[in-house]
VOMILO-596522 format. One line per field, with one value per residue: residue number from 0; x, y, z of N, C-alpha, C in turn. Coordinates in steps of 0.05 Angstrom, whole numbers, plus 5000, padded with zeros to 4 digits. Example, Ala and Ser with C-alpha at 12.3 -4.5 7.8 and 13.67 -1.06 7.14 Angstrom:
// residues 2
seq = (0  1)
nc1 = (5264  5257)
nc2 = (4886  4955)
nc3 = (5156  5142)
cac1 = (5246  5273)
cac2 = (4910  4979)
cac3 = (5156  5143)
cc1 = (5264  5258)
cc2 = (4934  5001)
cc3 = (5156  5157)
END
This chain:
// residues 208
seq = (0  1  2  3  4  5  6  7  8  9  10  11  12  13  14  15  16  17  18  19  20  21  22  23  24  25  26  27  28  29  30  31  32  33  34  35  36  37  38  39  40  41  42  43  44  45  46  47  48  49  50  51  52  53  54  55  56  57  58  59  60  61  62  63  64  65  66  67  68  69  70  71  72  73  74  75  76  77  78  79  80  81  82  83  84  85  86  87  88  89  90  91  92  93  94  95  96  97  98  99  100  101  102  103  104  105  106  107  108  109  110  111  112  113  114  115  116  117  118  119  120  121  122  123  124  125  126  127  128  129  130  131  132  133  134  135  136  137  138  139  140  141  142  143  144  145  146  147  148  149  150  151  152  153  154  155  156  157  158  159  160  161  162  163  164  165  166  167  168  169  170  171  172  173  174  175  176  177  178  179  180  181  182  183  184  185  186  187  188  189  190  191  192  193  194  195  196  197  198  199  200  201  202  203  204  205  206  207)
nc1 = (7994  8051  8062  8013  7995  8005  8039  8075  8113  8165  8202  8195  8234  8221  8198  8234  8270  8255  8261  8254  8257  8252  8225  8234  8232  8203  8220  8187  8139  8166  8195  8143  8134  8172  8168  8111  8135  8168  8132  8111  8147  8188  8250  8278  8302  8321  8312  8325  8313  8302  8353  8381  8371  8380  8432  8437  8416  8455  8447  8478  8517  8559  8590  8535  8507  8471  8504  8557  8523  8499  8452  8377  8335  8273  8224  8202  8175  8164  8155  8120  8126  8171  8238  8287  8285  8227  8176  8158  8200  8240  8220  8213  8274  8285  8253  8275  8320  8353  8368  8337  8282  8245  8231  8179  8147  8130  8086  8071  8025  8001  7970  7912  7914  7885  7913  7972  7964  7955  7993  8029  8028  8010  8065  8086  8086  8070  8029  7997  7989  7951  7965  7946  7994  7969  7971  7947  7954  8014  8012  7984  8018  8063  8050  8035  8090  8108  8077  8092  8101  8062  8010  8017  7999  7957  7967  7952  7894  7897  7921  7887  7839  7867  7857  7811  7780  7811  7768  7721  7657  7672  7680  7733  7758  7757  7760  7790  7863  7907  7976  8001  8005  8012  8007  7957  7935  7895  7853  7822  7763  7752  7702  7653  7608  7538  7492  7440  7373  7331  7297  7220  7182  7124  7053  7033  6968  6926  6880  6814)
nc2 = (5774  5738  5697  5671  5635  5568  5532  5578  5620  5641  5687  5731  5784  5806  5751  5720  5731  5727  5701  5642  5612  5549  5512  5456  5390  5345  5310  5291  5331  5380  5372  5373  5426  5453  5443  5473  5530  5532  5517  5573  5598  5618  5627  5579  5554  5497  5470  5430  5438  5478  5503  5494  5535  5579  5573  5587  5640  5671  5667  5648  5654  5643  5673  5686  5647  5670  5721  5698  5674  5723  5739  5753  5739  5740  5715  5671  5598  5565  5499  5488  5452  5416  5377  5395  5449  5491  5517  5563  5576  5593  5636  5667  5686  5707  5752  5777  5791  5856  5859  5823  5823  5842  5813  5770  5731  5650  5608  5539  5484  5415  5412  5449  5487  5528  5558  5553  5588  5633  5644  5649  5692  5739  5744  5767  5740  5725  5698  5641  5576  5517  5455  5403  5450  5495  5502  5556  5580  5589  5623  5670  5688  5696  5727  5777  5790  5804  5858  5884  5939  5957  5937  5931  5966  5935  5885  5872  5864  5817  5782  5781  5765  5710  5686  5673  5648  5610  5591  5601  5580  5532  5521  5519  5452  5419  5366  5325  5313  5298  5278  5302  5353  5411  5435  5455  5483  5477  5442  5446  5424  5376  5382  5424  5448  5449  5499  5483  5487  5521  5517  5523  5563  5558  5576  5635  5628  5688  5699  5738)
nc3 = (7780  7770  7810  7815  7781  7777  7755  7767  7738  7751  7727  7745  7780  7826  7855  7852  7882  7937  7994  8039  8097  8123  8176  8207  8239  8211  8165  8124  8129  8120  8073  8034  8052  8031  7976  7966  7966  7928  7888  7889  7871  7903  7939  7980  8039  8074  8140  8200  8246  8313  8327  8290  8263  8295  8278  8218  8222  8253  8308  8346  8367  8332  8262  8220  8167  8129  8117  8090  8045  8028  8016  8039  8094  8084  8099  8153  8168  8223  8249  8300  8347  8361  8377  8431  8415  8416  8365  8390  8419  8388  8364  8401  8410  8361  8347  8385  8377  8350  8300  8274  8287  8250  8211  8186  8222  8216  8249  8240  8261  8277  8315  8340  8377  8431  8472  8447  8410  8425  8456  8412  8379  8411  8423  8378  8328  8249  8225  8245  8234  8213  8195  8146  8112  8065  7991  7982  8028  8028  7985  8000  8038  8020  7974  8008  8030  7983  7973  8023  8066  8043  8072  8130  8164  8175  8201  8264  8259  8224  8246  8289  8267  8247  8291  8318  8269  8272  8317  8311  8332  8358  8416  8474  8495  8554  8576  8541  8540  8511  8505  8490  8503  8540  8613  8627  8572  8525  8478  8415  8405  8342  8316  8307  8363  8364  8383  8440  8427  8461  8523  8515  8539  8583  8565  8606  8633  8638  8698  8712)
cac1 = (8022  8065  8055  7980  7990  8001  8055  8096  8123  8189  8219  8194  8253  8206  8193  8266  8287  8236  8274  8243  8264  8236  8246  8209  8246  8192  8231  8158  8130  8188  8197  8128  8128  8198  8155  8094  8144  8180  8111  8095  8173  8210  8273  8275  8331  8306  8339  8321  8312  8306  8378  8397  8354  8390  8467  8434  8410  8479  8436  8480  8546  8581  8571  8507  8508  8460  8530  8568  8509  8493  8420  8374  8313  8244  8200  8207  8171  8169  8140  8110  8130  8205  8258  8303  8275  8201  8176  8159  8224  8258  8209  8221  8302  8280  8236  8296  8344  8342  8376  8326  8257  8222  8231  8157  8150  8102  8083  8054  8024  7980  7953  7896  7904  7882  7940  7989  7964  7947  8025  8052  8019  8034  8100  8097  8083  8051  8009  7998  7971  7941  7974  7971  7993  7961  7981  7932  7966  8035  8012  7971  8040  8088  8033  8028  8114  8109  8065  8103  8086  8025  7989  8035  7980  7934  7979  7928  7866  7904  7917  7866  7818  7872  7848  7779  7774  7814  7765  7696  7641  7680  7692  7751  7746  7772  7753  7813  7884  7924  8002  8028  7993  8019  7998  7942  7944  7866  7851  7799  7747  7756  7675  7630  7583  7510  7477  7425  7349  7320  7265  7196  7164  7088  7037  7000  6927  6910  6854  6794)
cac2 = (5773  5717  5682  5670  5613  5543  5520  5586  5630  5657  5700  5759  5790  5803  5730  5698  5752  5730  5675  5642  5600  5529  5498  5422  5365  5322  5306  5298  5370  5396  5363  5391  5462  5461  5444  5491  5557  5527  5530  5608  5626  5625  5611  5560  5545  5482  5461  5404  5446  5513  5508  5502  5562  5608  5581  5594  5668  5677  5678  5629  5669  5651  5679  5681  5635  5696  5734  5682  5671  5751  5730  5770  5729  5749  5704  5640  5596  5541  5486  5492  5425  5412  5369  5414  5488  5499  5544  5585  5589  5607  5662  5694  5685  5720  5776  5794  5809  5873  5862  5802  5824  5853  5785  5754  5696  5640  5585  5511  5464  5399  5417  5468  5488  5555  5578  5560  5606  5657  5658  5655  5716  5759  5747  5768  5719  5742  5676  5612  5552  5489  5439  5413  5473  5489  5523  5587  5596  5598  5647  5688  5700  5709  5759  5797  5793  5823  5875  5894  5969  5965  5915  5930  5969  5904  5858  5861  5858  5802  5764  5775  5741  5681  5664  5679  5634  5579  5581  5604  5565  5521  5528  5488  5422  5413  5335  5317  5320  5286  5260  5326  5379  5424  5439  5488  5476  5460  5437  5452  5392  5376  5391  5451  5437  5455  5507  5474  5504  5547  5505  5537  5568  5549  5602  5634  5640  5713  5696  5743)
cac3 = (7786  7758  7837  7820  7766  7800  7739  7761  7721  7767  7716  7761  7791  7859  7869  7859  7904  7958  8007  8052  8111  8135  8188  8212  8251  8205  8139  8105  8128  8111  8031  8024  8051  8003  7952  7960  7971  7908  7866  7890  7862  7924  7940  8004  8058  8096  8168  8208  8279  8314  8333  8255  8242  8297  8268  8198  8226  8265  8322  8363  8364  8299  8240  8205  8144  8111  8105  8078  8026  8023  8013  8055  8093  8071  8116  8167  8172  8236  8255  8338  8364  8352  8408  8437  8422  8398  8352  8402  8438  8362  8350  8431  8398  8331  8362  8418  8355  8332  8273  8251  8297  8237  8197  8196  8228  8207  8268  8238  8282  8275  8338  8349  8416  8431  8487  8435  8376  8426  8457  8389  8369  8423  8416  8344  8298  8235  8226  8259  8211  8220  8179  8133  8109  8037  7973  7983  8045  8022  7960  8013  8056  7995  7957  8032  8033  7967  7984  8037  8076  8040  8088  8147  8184  8182  8217  8283  8248  8213  8269  8300  8244  8243  8313  8304  8238  8282  8353  8321  8339  8376  8444  8475  8508  8581  8577  8537  8567  8501  8519  8469  8516  8569  8623  8621  8538  8516  8451  8415  8392  8310  8296  8317  8368  8360  8409  8450  8431  8474  8530  8504  8571  8573  8573  8637  8623  8653  8710  8712)
cc1 = (8037  8057  8025  7971  8012  8027  8085  8113  8148  8207  8220  8215  8251  8209  8221  8279  8275  8251  8262  8256  8256  8246  8227  8231  8228  8206  8205  8148  8155  8192  8167  8120  8148  8173  8132  8115  8167  8166  8105  8125  8196  8239  8272  8298  8311  8328  8319  8302  8318  8334  8389  8393  8371  8418  8465  8436  8437  8465  8445  8515  8575  8568  8552  8509  8498  8488  8548  8551  8506  8470  8396  8338  8286  8220  8208  8178  8176  8154  8134  8130  8149  8218  8283  8305  8252  8199  8175  8181  8240  8239  8209  8250  8296  8269  8256  8318  8342  8358  8346  8290  8231  8218  8199  8160  8128  8095  8066  8057  8004  7964  7939  7890  7904  7903  7956  7982  7960  7978  8047  8046  8027  8045  8105  8094  8066  8029  8011  7979  7969  7941  7952  7961  7987  7972  7967  7940  7993  8027  8000  7997  8061  8078  8040  8068  8118  8107  8081  8094  8059  8000  8002  8021  7956  7947  7961  7913  7877  7902  7890  7843  7828  7866  7819  7770  7782  7786  7738  7691  7652  7701  7712  7748  7768  7767  7772  7834  7904  7952  8011  8016  8009  8010  7986  7938  7908  7864  7833  7783  7754  7718  7666  7615  7559  7502  7449  7397  7344  7293  7246  7180  7134  7075  7029  6981  6930  6883  6832  6783)
cc2 = (5741  5689  5668  5641  5593  5530  5548  5591  5642  5670  5731  5757  5784  5780  5719  5714  5747  5702  5662  5612  5580  5513  5472  5402  5346  5324  5306  5314  5375  5398  5382  5417  5468  5457  5471  5518  5556  5539  5559  5610  5631  5608  5598  5556  5529  5468  5447  5409  5482  5518  5521  5529  5590  5600  5591  5624  5687  5685  5666  5631  5666  5671  5674  5671  5654  5720  5718  5681  5700  5746  5735  5751  5751  5736  5682  5639  5565  5526  5488  5468  5414  5401  5387  5445  5483  5521  5563  5601  5598  5629  5684  5702  5709  5745  5793  5804  5832  5876  5845  5804  5828  5835  5776  5725  5680  5612  5562  5500  5447  5398  5437  5473  5521  5575  5579  5583  5626  5673  5673  5686  5732  5761  5761  5752  5730  5720  5655  5589  5537  5477  5412  5430  5481  5514  5549  5598  5604  5626  5666  5697  5706  5733  5778  5809  5809  5849  5895  5920  5970  5959  5916  5941  5954  5890  5853  5854  5832  5765  5752  5756  5712  5669  5660  5649  5600  5571  5604  5575  5538  5521  5509  5477  5423  5385  5329  5328  5302  5283  5292  5337  5385  5425  5463  5491  5465  5459  5436  5425  5405  5393  5410  5437  5448  5469  5483  5498  5516  5531  5532  5541  5564  5574  5601  5648  5664  5704  5727  5751)
cc3 = (7776  7775  7835  7797  7780  7781  7756  7747  7743  7748  7728  7776  7821  7874  7870  7877  7936  7966  8029  8069  8136  8152  8201  8217  8221  8177  8114  8100  8118  8073  8025  8034  8026  7982  7938  7950  7940  7892  7863  7887  7882  7927  7980  8016  8077  8114  8181  8249  8280  8321  8309  8251  8254  8286  8238  8198  8232  8296  8348  8366  8345  8292  8216  8173  8120  8106  8092  8054  8011  8006  8037  8066  8094  8095  8131  8180  8193  8251  8291  8345  8358  8374  8406  8439  8396  8375  8368  8409  8406  8350  8374  8405  8381  8343  8382  8402  8351  8312  8266  8259  8268  8211  8200  8192  8229  8230  8251  8257  8274  8287  8338  8371  8418  8450  8466  8424  8395  8439  8442  8376  8380  8423  8395  8328  8288  8233  8245  8240  8217  8199  8180  8122  8073  8013  7970  8004  8046  8001  7979  8023  8037  7978  7988  8033  8007  7962  7996  8055  8072  8067  8116  8171  8194  8196  8249  8277  8238  8231  8289  8286  8237  8262  8323  8286  8267  8308  8342  8317  8349  8406  8457  8494  8533  8587  8562  8536  8545  8520  8504  8494  8540  8586  8624  8589  8542  8483  8445  8397  8366  8298  8319  8326  8356  8380  8414  8437  8459  8487  8517  8537  8575  8585  8592  8622  8645  8669  8713  8751)
END
């Protein structure tokens, strides 16, 4: 497929029709994800907040910008931590819409927090990506969208794999409590913890 080349032969009709809505309050992160998506031959609409995303999708009571542009949104990628409306709140609004609930939503975050991951996946997020987002992440997602219904039955297993990859061999830490964490949220330590060796039991000598 043309999308596998880094140079991006974007002559493919399918690739040109793939439209991604990117939501991030950070200008730098927004530019990075926009660049990665364009390398992957996607059309990108980037907005700076969840409210702006709702306006674009027509979920704020006004007419949808999608109706004006005549463009279908194939994928939504949103940051988790944003002022005013979090990515989780935006996800709930999208999944609560009978018109837009089938659009895959990917949550991005610089914090690897177990409770956030579980909450977003249970609410219907397609994946939870830990920043920095890599080109391989974007290509995997766009390939998935282009394949369409072929992978729809694997959705549950892909979600479980995403959670296991983020949390494997890394038990949650209850000692650290950064100010950015909400009540009851546990942040995973950055390095895996090696298990302690089992103690050796002394040999028991038999007596005659």
